[in-house]
N, C-alpha and C positions, 0 to 999 in steps of 0.2 A: 431534592435532586432527582433527576430523571433516572429510570432503571438502566443499568449498564447494557442490557441486551438491546434496548431501544437506541441508545447512543451508538453502539457498534453497528446496528442496522442502518442508521442514518449516515454514518461515515462510509460504510460499504456502498450504499446507494450513491452517495456523492462521488466516490471514486469511479463508479461505473458510468455515471451520467455526465460528469464534467468533461468537456472537450479537451481539457489539458491532460487528462489521464486515461479515460475510458478503460479502466482497469477492473477486471473481474477476479483476478487471482491473488488478491491480498487478503490475508486474514487479519481481522481487527478484534482485539481483546481489550476490555475495559475493566480496570481494577481500581476502585475508588476514584481518585482524580488523575489516574494514570491511564493513558491509551497506548497500546502496543500495536505496531504494524509489522506483520511478518509475511514473507513471501520472497519471490524472485522477480527481478526486472532485468532488462538488457542494457541499461545505461544509468549513469549517475544523475543525469538531468531528470529522468523519469522518477527516480527515487526522491529527488528534491521536490518535484511537483506533487507527488503523492503526499508528502509531509505538508505541503502548503494547503492542498485541498482538505486534508484531514483537520488541520488547524482551523480552517474556516468553518467546517461542518461541526466541530466540537470545541468552540472557544472556551477557554478557561481550564482545559485539561492539559496536562503535561504529556507531550507526544514523544514516544520512544520509537524511533524508526529502526527496526531490526531487519530491514529488507536487504537481501543479498543481491549484489549486482553481478550477473553472470555474463561471461564472454561467449557470445553466440556468433560463430563465423560459418562461412561456407566450408563444406568439406574440401580438404586439400587434394585428396586422391580417391581412388576407388577402394572400397572396403573389401577385403578378401575374407571370405567365409570358409 
């Protein structure tokens, strides 16, 4: 089996270069046959696409998507300091 750090690097590269994701802020950890994705994105669709790209880049591994979807909105008003 390929070394975990090489698998993680391959998945991170795929997430960065794939047009569906172009994502640099996701941490990838490999432990045995388990691959963990951690980080934050702004919508559930992006979260799903990240899992899809990771699965393609690391076939045969069990993917655990622990990515948080955060609500990013325009500020409602002026911030008072």
